C-alpha positions in Angstrom: 48.4 67.3 -44.9 45.3 67.1 -42.7 46.0 63.4 -42.1 49.6 64.1 -41.1 48.5 66.9 -38.7 45.9 64.5 -37.1 48.5 61.8 -36.7 51.0 64.3 -35.2 48.3 65.6 -32.8 47.5 62.0 -31.7 51.2 61.4 -31.0 51.6 64.6 -29.0 48.5 63.8 -27.0 49.8 60.3 -26.3 53.1 61.8 -25.0 51.2 64.4 -22.9 49.0 61.7 -21.3 52.1 59.6 -20.6 53.8 62.5 -18.9 50.7 63.1 -16.8 50.7 59.5 -15.8 54.3 59.9 -14.7 53.3 62.9 -12.6 55.0 65.6 -14.7 54.1 69.1 -13.7 54.2 71.7 -16.5 55.7 75.1 -16.0 55.7 78.2 -18.2 59.5 78.1 -18.8 60.9 75.4 -21.0 63.9 73.5 -19.6 67.0 73.2 -21.6 67.4 70.0 -23.6 70.2 67.7 -23.0 72.8 67.5 -25.8 73.5 63.8 -26.4 77.1 62.7 -25.9 78.7 62.5 -29.4 78.7 59.1 -31.0 81.2 60.1 -33.8 83.8 57.7 -32.5 82.1 54.3 -32.6 84.0 53.0 -29.6 86.2 54.4 -27.0 88.8 52.8 -24.7 87.8 51.5 -21.3 89.3 52.7 -18.1 89.4 51.0 -14.7 86.5 52.1 -12.5 87.2 54.1 -9.4 86.1 53.9 -5.8 83.5 51.5 -4.2 79.9 52.4 -3.6 79.6 55.5 -1.4 77.1 58.2 -0.6 75.7 60.9 -2.9 72.0 61.3 -2.1 71.1 58.0 -0.6 69.7 57.2 2.8 72.7 56.8 5.2 71.6 53.4 6.6 71.1 52.0 3.0 74.5 53.4 1.9 76.3 51.9 4.8 74.9 48.4 4.1 75.6 48.6 0.4 79.1 50.0 0.8 80.0 47.2 3.2 78.8 44.6 0.8 80.8 46.3 -2.0 84.1 46.6 -0.2 85.9 43.9 -2.2 83.9 44.0 -5.5 85.8 44.2 -8.8 89.2 43.3 -7.2 90.4 42.1 -10.6 91.7 44.8 -13.0 89.3 45.5 -15.9 90.9 45.5 -19.4 92.7 48.8 -20.1 91.6 49.0 -23.7 88.9 47.1 -25.6 85.8 47.7 -27.6 82.2 46.5 -27.5 83.0 44.4 -30.5 85.7 42.5 -28.7 83.4 41.9 -25.8 80.8 40.5 -28.1 83.4 38.3 -29.8 84.4 37.0 -26.4 80.9 36.1 -25.6 80.7 34.1 -28.9 78.1 31.4 -29.1 78.0 31.4 -25.3 77.5 28.0 -23.4 78.7 29.3 -20.0 75.3 28.6 -18.3 72.2 26.5 -18.6 70.3 29.2 -20.6 72.1 28.4 -23.9 69.9 25.5 -25.0 66.6 27.4 -24.7 67.6 30.8 -26.1 67.1 32.0 -29.7 69.5 34.9 -29.7 72.1 36.4 -27.4 71.0 39.9 -26.6 74.2 41.9 -26.2 72.9 45.4 -25.9 72.4 48.4 -28.2 72.7 52.1 -28.4 75.3 54.8 -28.3 78.7 53.3 -27.4 79.7 56.6 -26.0 76.5 57.2 -24.1 76.3 59.4 -21.0 73.4 57.4 -19.7 73.3 53.6 -19.6 70.2 51.5 -18.7 70.8 48.0 -17.2 67.8 45.6 -16.9 67.7 42.1 -15.7 67.2 39.7 -18.7 65.8 39.5 -22.2 62.1 38.6 -22.6 60.4 36.8 -25.5 60.5 39.7 -27.9 64.1 40.5 -27.1 65.0 36.8 -27.5 63.3 36.7 -30.9 64.9 39.9 -32.2 68.3 39.9 -30.5 67.8 43.4 -29.2 67.1 44.7 -25.6 63.8 46.2 -24.5 61.8 45.9 -27.7 58.6 44.5 -26.2 55.9 46.4 -24.2 58.3 47.2 -21.4 60.8 48.4 -24.0 58.2 50.7 -25.5 57.5 52.2 -22.1 61.3 52.6 -21.5 61.5 54.5 -24.8 58.8 56.9 -23.6 60.6 57.3 -20.3 63.8 58.2 -22.2 61.9 60.7 -24.4 60.4 62.2 -21.2 63.8 63.5 -20.2 64.5 65.0 -23.6 66.6 62.1 -24.9 66.3 59.4 -27.6 67.0 55.7 -27.5 70.0 56.3 -29.8 71.5 58.7 -27.2 71.7 56.0 -24.5 73.1 52.5 -24.2 70.7 49.7 -23.1 71.6 46.2 -21.9 70.8 43.6 -19.3 72.5 41.6 -16.5 71.9 38.4 -18.5 72.4 38.2 -22.2 70.0 35.2 -22.7 66.3 34.8 -21.9 65.4 32.6 -18.8 62.7 30.2 -19.8 59.2 31.6 -19.1 60.8 34.9 -18.2 61.6 33.6 -14.7 64.0 35.5 -12.5 67.7 35.2 -13.1 69.4 32.6 -11.0 72.7 33.2 -9.1 74.8 30.8 -11.2 73.5 32.5 -14.4 74.3 36.0 -13.1 77.8 34.7 -12.0 78.5 33.4 -15.5 77.3 36.6 -17.3 77.9 39.7 -15.2 81.6 39.9 -16.2 80.5 41.0 -19.7 78.2 43.7 -18.2 81.1 45.0 -16.1 83.2 45.2 -19.3 80.4 47.0 -21.2 80.2 49.6 -18.4 84.0 50.1 -18.5 84.0 50.5 -22.2 81.0 52.8 -22.6 82.1 54.8 -19.6 78.6 56.4 -18.9 78.2 59.4 -16.6 75.1 57.7 -15.1 73.8 54.1 -14.9 70.1 53.6 -14.4 69.6 50.1 -12.9 66.1 48.9 -13.8 64.5 46.6 -11.2 65.6 44.4 -8.4 68.2 42.3 -10.2 69.7 45.1 -12.1 70.2 47.1 -8.9 71.2 44.2 -6.6 73.7 42.8 -9.1 75.5 46.1 -9.6 75.5 47.2 -6.0 76.2 43.7 -4.6 73.3 44.1 -2.1 70.2 42.3 -1.0 68.4 45.5 -0.2 65.0 45.7 -1.9 64.5 47.9 -4.9 61.9 49.9 -2.9 64.8 51.0 -0.5 67.4 51.5 -3.2 65.3 53.5 -5.8 65.4 57.3 -5.8 69.0 57.4 -4.4 72.2 58.2 -6.2 75.1 55.9 -5.4 78.7 56.5 -6.3 79.5 53.4 -8.3 83.2 53.1 -9.1 83.3 56.7 -10.3 79.9 56.5 -12.0 76.6 57.8 -10.6 74.1 55.0 -10.3 70.3 55.4 -9.9 68.1 52.5 -9.2 64.4 52.6 -10.2 61.5 50.3 -10.9 61.6 48.1 -14.1 59.2 49.1 -16.9 57.7 45.7 -16.8 56.8 46.4 -13.1 55.2 49.7 -14.2 53.0 47.8 -16.7 51.6 45.8 -13.8 51.6 48.7 -11.3 50.9 52.0 -13.3 50.4 53.9 -10.1 54.2 53.7 -9.5 55.0 55.6 -12.7 55.3 58.9 -10.7 58.2 57.5 -8.6 60.1 56.5 -11.8 59.5 60.0 -13.2 61.0 61.5 -10.0 64.0 59.1 -10.4 64.7 59.9 -14.0 64.2 63.6 -13.3 67.2 63.4 -10.9 69.2 61.7 -13.6 68.3 64.4 -16.1 69.1 67.2 -13.7 72.5 65.6 -12.8 73.4 65.3 -16.5 72.4 68.9 -17.1 74.5 70.1 -14.1 77.6 68.6 -15.8 77.1 71.0 -18.8 77.0 74.2 -16.7 
C-alpha cells in the first residue's frame, strides 16, 4: 500500500509540474470536468461541411487572408454516409505517393470515432511508423499530458495526421504527398464530425486552412472551418525543443476547453 501511495504521489507531482510548465494558474474553485462525447455507436454518418473559413476570435487581417485562400476549397461534395472503416479500406495498401516504399505501417488514426475534439498533426514519426498508431513517441506522450490537462483522456478524442505514412528521416511533408493524402483526412473529419479541430503545427494548420500564414500568426485564434471550430497551436515536437512555448499551448487548449464547456450550458 505504501509503494502504491508513493507511486501515485510521484504521478500527481509529475502532472502538477507539467501544468506549472504550461503556465496553469491554480484557483480555489474547481472547474467542471468535460463529459466526453459518447462512443457507444462505433461510427456515425458523415455530413457535408458548412461554410468556408470565417472569423470567430482571430485577428482580422489573418482571417481575411485565410478566408480568401479558402474561398473555393472543398468544392466537391463529401460522401453523405460512410464510416472510418470504409475510409481505411479505401486507403488500402496505399501506393499513391512516393512514401509507400519506405514506410512500415500506414498510420490511419485512433481514438473516439464520435469525438468532440480532433487533433490533426503533420505526419507519423519513427515510433508511429513502427506501431501503426499516431502520437505514441515522446511528442505523443506530451500530447497525452496536454489532453489530460483539459480534463480529457486520449480515448475521448480522435488523433490523426495530414499524412498517413512517415516521410524518410522525419522530413517535412511535400506538396505532392499532401495532395495525395489529404482527401482521406477530409473524409475522416466529415465522418467524426468533431465540435473542435486542433491543428498541431505548421503543416496541420496550413493544410486545413489552405494558407501560407505562419503558425505563429495562426495559433491562439478560432477559425470557423466549414461549420467546425478550428484552433491552431504549436506541435508537441516543437515544444520538446522549445519548452518555453508551453504556456502558449496551454492558453490555446484552455480556449478549446472553455468552448466545449460552453456548449454544455
